LUMKOL-293284 format. One record per residue (C-alpha): residue in one letter; z, y, x. Coordinates in steps of 0.05 Angstrom, whole numbers, plus 5000, padded with zeros to 4 digits. Example, Ala and Ser with C-alpha at 12.3 -4.5 7.8 and 13.67 -1.06 7.14 Angstrom:
<sites>
a515649105246/s514349795273/
</sites>
This chain:
<sites>
m238912167893/g241612457823/t247312777865/d248413627876/l250613467960/t254314087957/f257113998017/s251913598055/s252913678132/r245713928134/r245213468201/s239112968212/p240612218232/v240412158307/v234911728326/c234011388393/l230910738426/h236410558482/g243510618462/c247511098410/v254811208402/a258111568351/s265711828330/s269812238307/q270312728370/p263712918412/l268012898481/a270012178457/s262312018445/s260112358505/i264511918547/g262111268511/l255211498527/d255911538597/v258810858602/l252810658569/k249011018616/r252910668676/g250309998660/g256409838608/n254809488545/a257609648479/a264509348486/d266309688551/a263610428517/a267110308446/v274210098492/a272210798540/i271211248467/a277710888437/a282411118511/a278111898499/l280211848425/a287411718451/v287512418483/t283412798432/e285912538371/p293112308388/c294912538313/s290711958289/t290611388344/g293411148414/p295710658460/g302010638408/g297510388358/d293709798337/a286209598334/f280709108317/c274208998338/l267508658313/f262408488371/y255308268354/n251807958416/g245208138417/n242507608455/t245306998416/g246607348348/e254007058348/i259407498321/r266407558349/g272707888327/i278908098364/n285408228321/g289508728360/s295008788311/g302008798335/h307508368313/s315108568283/p320408448327/r323407858324/a330008188296/l327108508242/t328007978181/l329708058119/d336607948123/f338108518179/l335208978145/e338408868070/g345308688127/q343009478143/g343209658062/y337009668049/t333609347990/a325209317960/e327010017921/k330610407980/p326810138044/p327810588110/s324411238118/v316711058131/f316411498203/d324211048219/a324610748283/l324710068245/n318110118232/v315209968296/t310909448309/v309009188373/p302809678400/g297009178401/a291809698418/p291609698491/a291508878499/c286608958452/w282009508504/c284008968555/d280808338526/t275608698495/v273508888564/q273908288587/l271807708535/l265408158513/g264608718559/s258508698604/h262508608675/k258309138707/l264309608696/s271609508723/l277109628664/q279510228712/e271910538710/v272310428636/l278210818626/s276511348671/g272411868625/a279411868585/v284111938647/e280012498674/l279912848600/a287112788596/e289513078669/v284513698661/g285113788591/f280913888531/p280514378479/v282614158400/a278014008362/e278114448288/l279513858238/t283713548287/a287814128308/h289314168223/h292413478220/w296413488283/a299714158253/n300213878183/w303613108209/v308213568251/s310413868183/a311113168149/l315512948207/r320013588199/d320413508123/a323212788131/g327513088190/k324712818253/e321313178311/l314312898349/g315612798417/v315313458470/e310013148508/l304513178452/m307213908427/i305414618465/d311915018470/g314514638407/h308814738368/a302014398348/p296014648388/k291115108357/c283115008351/g279915158415/q287815148447/v287114688520/f292114068514/q293613678578/n296712998577/t298712798641/g303312178614/l297811938583/a294112038634/r299311568679/t298811068629/l290911048621/k290911018700/e296110458707/l292510008648/g285110138683/e289409888756/r294009258736/g291009088659/k296108958602/p302808798646/a302509578660/f304709638580/y307209088558/q312409018624/g315109538671/r316210238664/v312610338599/a315409748568/q322009958582/a320210628557/i318210388492/v324009988483/d328310558509/v326011108451/i326010538399/n333010278418/q336110968416/n333811168349/g336310578304/g329709978320/v330709278344/m324609168395/t326808958459/l321708718518/g320308058499/d317008298435/l312408688484/s312008198540/s310507578481/h304208068451/d296307748453/s290807908418/e287507348377/v280607138379/i278707158310/t272306938260/p269607358224/i269307308143/s262607498104/t259307508040/e251607608024/y249508217973/k241508287948/g239307968016/v244008328072/r251708018096/l256908378103/w262308208162/e269108458161/l275108108202/p279707638165/p286807798140/n292208068167/s286508548160/q284408788091/g276508698104/l276708108050/a277408738000/a270709068010/l267508318010/l270908247945/m268808927916/l260908727939/n261508047896/i263508307826/l258708917828/e253508437847/n254908247775/f252508927747/p245208877774/q242709557747/l247809887790/k241110267821/a239010427758/k245110877731/g244211307782/h247811567837/n254811777830/s253811777746/s259411677703/d256910997690/y256510767765/i263011037783/h266110677722/v264010057742/l264610157823/v273210397799/e273809777763/a270809287813/v275609677872/r282209667819/l281408947808/a279808717896/l285409137914/t289108807859/d287408127888/a288208387964/l294608607957/r297207937929/y293507507976/l293507858036/g299307808093/d299307408160/s295106678158/s300106458209/h306906578152/v302506418089/t297206108063/i291006478040/p285606157999/l280106528025/e275306128003/t276506117925/l277206807929/l271306867964/d267106427916/k261806717874/g264606387814/y271106717830/s268007447820/h263807277763/q270107117729/r274107817750/a267708187735/q268007927664/l274908297654/i269708967670/s268609347603/t262709767618/d265210297559/r272110287579/a276910297632/m282209637633/e288809727601/r292909457661/v291709147730/e297208957774/p297309397834/g301909247907/l304509707947/m299610347978/t301310938021/g297211388067/s293711338136/d291311698202/t285211278247/v279611348279/y273610928268/f267010838327/c261510428338/v255810298387/i249309948397/d246709838468/s239809698494/e240708988494/r242609168421/n249208818427/a253909168383/c261009418378/s264709638319/f271809858334/v277510188294/n284610388316/s290010698291/n297910958287/y297910858215/m300411528190/g298512008235/f303811998292/g307511458268/t314011418273/g313812118323/l317311638377/v314211788439/p316611488504/k319111848559/d312812048605/c307511598569/g303812058526/f303311798455/s307111588400/l309411008377/q305910688300/n308910548241/r305410018215/g311309608189/a312310088138/n306909718097/f312709138095/s315108898029/l322308808024/c321208367957/r324007717982/n317207297949/h312207767976/i307107498014/n306708158057/c315708128062/v318108338124/a320007738178/g320207768256/r314307658289/k310407758232/r304108158228/v303208648172/y298108748115/h293009188156/t288509818127/i284409818187/i277609528192/p270709478225/a264609278197/l258408998214/l251808888170/s247108298180/d240508008138/s242907378105/t239306808143/t241806238157/t247005918200/s241105578233/q238406268258/k240606848295/p242507308243/r238908008258/l244108598264/l242209168215/a248109648221/a254809828254/l259210078201/g265710408187/v270610858142/m276910998164/g283611198116/a288710798101/f285410418027/m279910778018/q277210358079/p274009768041/q272510307985/g267610738038/h264410108075/v261809857996/q259910737971/v257010748038/l253010018039/l250810127965/n248210937983/m243110528038/m241509997994/e241410177927/f239510927932/g235610857995/m239011458036/n239311428115/p246011338152/q247412138160/q245712158082/a249911648067/l256911998095/d254512648070/a254812317994/p260612547967/r265211937953/v270411617900/y277611397919/v281511037871/e288510997887/y296410707854/d300211287834/h307311027841/k310011557805/t306311537743/g304910787748/q297410847739/w291410877780/l288311557805/v281111707807/n279612317858/l272912547855/e270112997918/e267113567907/g259413497893/i260613077832/d258713277766/q263813537723/k260713237657/v262112617701/a269312697709/e270012887641/e266412297620/l270911867658/k276912117628/r273811887558/r272811227576/g280611267608/h281011337671/r286111867706/v281112347747/n283012887799/w276713347804/p274513687844/v278213467916/s275214007960/g277414328026/h281713878083/k284013478020/r277213128031/s280812738077/q282912258033/f276912048030/g275711758094/r271911938165/g266311418176/q260611258224/i254110808225/i249010678268/a243310298242/v238009808283/g231309988247/d230610418181/w231209828133/w234010268077/n228410618065/p224210398013/s217010688018/v217010328086/t214109548087/q218008958125/g211609008172/d211509708188/r218509698218/p220209968281/s226309548294/r227909838364/v229910498339/l237310688329/w239411108267/a245111438270/g250711898224/s258012218234/d262012398170/p261713128161/r269613068143/a271312978219/d270013378285/g265112828312/c258012648325/a253012088341/q249212188408/g243811788439/y238911588496/
</sites>
């Protein structure tokens, strides 16, 4: 494969027949698998995992954040999406923020209560079970595993403990404190320490019993509004009670015989499709060699072009017109690809706002070959770190992604959805619309602006270089980010990519950070993949493919695993 997999996880892919789950926490994966064995489908299991991750990984996800769902119906071949992102409070207008003395140059602190948008995850969980679930299990039964985990407690996993402590420190450095319900004696729990969360157990139990009203009205809603208003925010009970998920039609593009499905704006799934469309103009990608300087150079330039477009055109489609058809037109990407020189980095590509993230991604495929690709996030660690009293979760800071520039497509406004980084994906064959698309994989890589870059890299690892799902996740990754301090793009290369490659990229004009190792590897995201059949394997002919077999991988950069039966 042309790359030294220095930190290969040494894991085999998980292979199974009936059903499979993959997440960043083994306890959550077990709970999802249990739901499948009890007769639930992929959607039911995904929600069970989402709730379990809210318990085991509160420094990434929870009911105080947002969620997105992509679902493939194994019977009809239909692919549907649910946008579970919340709006800004109605009172959060640019005029209001300017009146408070904030400007584009001096916005509120990223952890400020003004950055809390309505949590969309609980409504998304309810709607996923109601609209896409098996109806063999009630919401209460789906959430029961997470409730028990929160009540009894669980030992905190190693990487989670590291991130938990890091985000507690980040909040303190910004003059904020994480709510005491998410700490033990004022400290982040250590690896192996048992953590109980009775407040979250109660919140999840009430959600299971009464559905959305249990969260968006009554006790929990009042606690959310109280803690936000006590800290200078402007959310009201009306903002919460008026929230609903949105059922949406996914967008897709074809790449060499497969079709990648993503969610439309306000999600940044479009960025992954733009990258693939640009890369399609470089047919010799495979010949360049995996993670070679030629390969990474073209990949980096495609990322820069795609993110520039995404940050310019992506916003809330109910507030702005987004030229989706034009952006996804292959002629447009051909034009963009012409800007890439094979020997020299582009001098200038206009960037937008970029900042960090913590999120969880997970996926499930069941025995009926329904697939659920799901992502849930607080945005940055614990988000604002604000914990509504006796509720057991923190409130997201997704509003930090709004712009305070009046003419920007992502300018802050009341009841507006912000540019959203979290994206689940599905892969199918590229049959015509009159035929049922055949499911190939559920996949995703969490990690802010790394996510579309991660989707494209793991997909290319499988399609171009014949890696199985676990190898595709193990392979060293590249993360392209815009550095505000220097006004330049920075190419982060993970440990395992050759030093000569880093030096050659510098010669071509790239700013390179190499090698990124240890816990800093978290910037490359944490992915999960479940594939149907071994379609990526070049030595297997089409007719010999046992497409009944599920092949799964789980990212070594997280604590998790794939499990099947």
